[in-house]
N, C-alpha and C positions, 0 to 999 in steps of 0.2 A: 480571931487569931489567923494570921496569914498562912496560906498553904506552903508547905516545904517544896522547894524546887531542886531539880538536879539537871545537869547537862550530860548528854550521852554522845559518845562517838558512834556514828551510825553509818555502816556501809551498805545497808539494805540486805545483808546476808542473814543467815539463820541465827548465828550466835549473838550478833549485836541486837537483833530484834528481840530475842528471848531475854537478854539482859535488861532491856528497856521495860518489857512487859512484867518481868519479875519485880521491878521497883515500882512500876505504876500500880501493881496489885496491892501495894502497901499504902496507897493513897497519896503518893508523891507525884507531883507534876514534873514531867520530863520534857525538856527542850533538846532536840537532837541536832547535831551538826555533822554534816558530811563533808569531808575534806577531799578536794580534787587535786590531782597533779598530772603532769604530762605523761606519766607512765602507768597509771592505774586503769581500772575497769571503767570504761566510759559509760555514762548513764544511758546513752543512746544505743549502746552495743547490745542488741537483743540476744546475741549468741552466748554471751557470758553472764549477763545479768538477767534478773527476772523480767517478765513482760513489762511490769511497772515496778521499778526498784523501790518505790515509796508507797506501794499499795498497802503495806502493813500500817504505815503512818496514817493513812486515810481510814483504814478499817478500825484501828484501835485508838485513834484520836490523839496523836502527838505531833508536834510541830517539827519540821525539818528545815534547817538553814544550810545553804550551800556556801562553801568557802574554798577558794582556790589558793593553794600554797605557793604557786608561781615560782619566782626566782629563789625564794628561800629553800625550796626543795632541790633545785638544781645545784645549789651550793653544797648541800650535804651529800648529794650523789657524788660530786667531784671529790670531796674531802671529808668523809664521815669520821667523827671523833672516835666512834666505837667500831670502825672498820666495816667492810663489806661482808656479806654472806658468801655463799658459794659462787655467786655471779657478781652483779653490780648492785645488789640490794642492800641498802644501808638500814636494815630493819630497826635496830635500836634507835638510831638517830631519827629515823622517820617517826617512830612512836613518840619520842621526846618532843619533836617539833609539833606534832598534832596536839599533844597534851598541853604544851605551852600556849598554843593558840586557843585551845578549849578553856584554859584557865582564864584567859581574857574574857571569853564569852561568859564563863561562870560568874566572874566579878561584875560584868556588865548587867547580867540578868538577876543578880541577887540570889544565885543558887548556892546550895550548901556543899555539894560534892560533884564528882564526875563519875560517870558510869562507862565501862567498856565491856565488850563481849569476849575478852580474852579468856582462854582456857589454858591452864597450866599444862605444859608438855605438848601442846598442839603444834607449835612451831619451834624448831630447834634453836633459833638465834634469839628471838625476842620474847618468848613465852616460857622461859625457865623462871623459877621462883626468884633466883638471884638477879636475873636480868630485869624482872619487873620491879624489884626494889631499886635498882640503879636508875631505871627509867623514871620512876616516881621522884627520886631524889634530884635527878638532873632537871626535871621539869618544875621543881619547886612545889611538889604536890604530895609530899609524904603524908600518908594517912587520909588523903582526900580522894583517892581513886578506888572506887568500889568495883570489883569484878564479880558480879552476882553468881556467875556459873561455877566459879572456883573459890568462892569466898570462904567456905569451910575448910579449905586446904591452906588458907593464908591467915596471917594475923588480923584481928579485927581492925577495921578502919575507924576513923573518928565518928562517922555516921552511925556505925554499929555501937560504939562505946557510949555515945550520947543517946542511944535508943531512938534515933531518927529512923533507923532501919532495923527491922527484926532479923537478926542473924539466923534464927531457926527457920526462916522462910527462904533462905538462900540455899546454894547447892555446893556439891563437892565433885564436880565433873573434872576429869583430867585425862590427858592423852589425846590420841588422834581419832578415836572412834566418835561417830556422831550419833550413835544409837540413843544415848540419854537425851540429847538435844531433840531428836526427832520425836521421842516419847513425850517430852515436855511440850513440844509444839502442838501435838495432838490434844494434850490437856488444855492448852491455852486457846485452842481453836485457830491456830496459825496453820493455814492449809497451803499457802503459796509462798515459796521461798526458793532462791536460786540453788542449783546444785553447786557443790564445792568446786572452786576453780582457783588456778594460780593467781589470776587477777593482775598482779603487778608484772609488767614487762621486764622489770629489772631482775626477776628470778629466772628469766628465759636465757639459756646459754647463747644462742645466736644473736639475739637482740643485744645482750650485754657485750658480746664481742664487738659488734658494730659500734656500740656506744663508746667503748674504750678507744677504738681506732679513731672515731670522730673527734673525741676530746683531745687526743694526742696531736691532731692537726688543727683543731679549732677549740680552744678552751671555753668559748662563749657561743655555742651553736644557737641558731634561731629555732623557734618552735617548729617551723617547716622542716628544718634539718632533722629534728627529733621524730617528727611524724614519718619522714621518708625512711627512717631506719626500719620501719615495719614492712616496707614494701620492696619487691623486686630483687634483682641481682645487682650487687654493688661492685663497682670497679674504681680503683684509685688511679687517676691519671697523673696527678702531681700533688704537691703539698697542699694546695688549696682547692683542688678540683676532683670531683667524683662524677661518674655516670651511673645512673640507676636505670636498669632495663626491666620493664614490666614483665610479669610471668603469665598473666591472663587478662581477660577483659576487665574484671573487677579491679585489678591493680592498675591497669591503664587508666581507668576512669578516676580512681583516687589520686593518681599522680597528676592528671590534668587539672583536677580540682585544687591541688596544692600549688600549681604553677601560677606565677604572677606575670605581669606584662613583660618583664625583663627576662623571664626564664627561657633558656634554649631547649627546644624540644625537637626530637627527631622521629621519623617514621619512614617506612618503605611503602611507596604508593603502588597500588595494583596487586599487592600480595598481602596475605595475612601477616600482620606486623605488630611487634610490641611498640609501646611508647618508650622512648629513651629520653631521660631528663638529665640535664647537666646541672649539677650543684656546684656553684663556685665559678670564678672567672676562667675562661678557656682560651687557649691559643689556637692558631690555625692548624698546627700539626695535631694537637690534641682533639680538635673538632673532627678531623679525618678519622682518628682512632675511634671516637665516639660513634661516628657513622658506621664504621666497620663492625662495631659491636652490635649496633642496632640491626644491621644486615645479617649478622651471624645468627640471630635468634628469630629472624623472619622466615617466611616460607620461600624466600628467594635465596636461602643460604647456599644452595647448590650451584648458583651462577658464579661465573668468574668475575663479573662486574655488576654492581647493583646501584641503581639510583636511590639516593636517600634524601628526603626533603628535610631541610633544617629551617625551623621557624623560630622567630623571636620578635616580640612586639609588633606583630602584624605583617612583618616582612618575611619572605621565604627565599631560600636558595637551594639548588640541587647539587649534591656532591656525588660523584661517581667513585665508588670504592669497592675493593674486594672484601668479602666477608672476613671477619677476624679469624685467624687461625686458632687451633686448639692451644698452641703454645702461647699466643698472646693472651687468650682467656686465662690460662694458668698463671701467667705472669701478673695480671692486673686484678683478678677477682679477689674480693674480700670474703672469705668464709672460714668456718671453724677449722677446716683441714689445713689452712694456710697460716695459722697463728705464728708458728716459729719463723716462717719466711719473712713476715713483716714485723717481727720483733715484739710481738705481744705474748704475754705469759700463757701457757697452756692451762 
């Protein structure tokens, strides 16, 4: 008799790991899939993920497949059927998309059902009981999604009704406390897992503000544009052009790494200076403005005239500019305090 298989959505976090282990303890083979997008917790980001986000997979013996949602996710961020959360997070549409992709993996691997680590009441938008019902329906997976940590608070799934899974060995966790999960982790011998974190950049107010502003000017931003939203101070020069000014050495290095051969970069030689990066086509007048912004945030800000090196594609030129005034910074900077000025909702 062949062994029963299940597919699990796996983030590397505590809840998704416990959900997998709870099912594996019933003799079911689990194949996990981790979905990546442009706004989530990067696997290489050691500050927000565990030292090895898949250490539990190695320790407990389950396979993990990586899958990037790519442009499919960008589309739902721009126009989610079930709306955004407090910021730009399309949580319900995100879960529906992941479950639809997991369904394909389930069919491909001959699995019986899908596992998630969701806990009823843990997240206000997508982990309400009614929201979970809608998500399963929209994904075409009614009765096929088992949430082991909250299973006893929900109707039995098909796997439980068919005695593939013993419902008595599942749990009734609810709400935002992690104490029951931490106790279960000790019981299972799960000793390494990441601390809870927001993870998704779309739940962060400032990033969401910048993303809304970007989409208003460019409905199809590049991946570089999305990465740049995480960095620096942003200034809108015209409809198609922004300047991003680094705030510290780390941001400067990341901006340089994102630049390609055609990117316009600015710096002040001989002084402590940020990297300023131009995103989009720029005119001569706007280039002088970009140079003045770079000078404003350099150690030469107290000078009346500053030399700024402008480099692009291996060529350089020097512009002499006055550091930007406080008034110009106020006029051009994109930040939360200036929402109403640039016509974005508060």
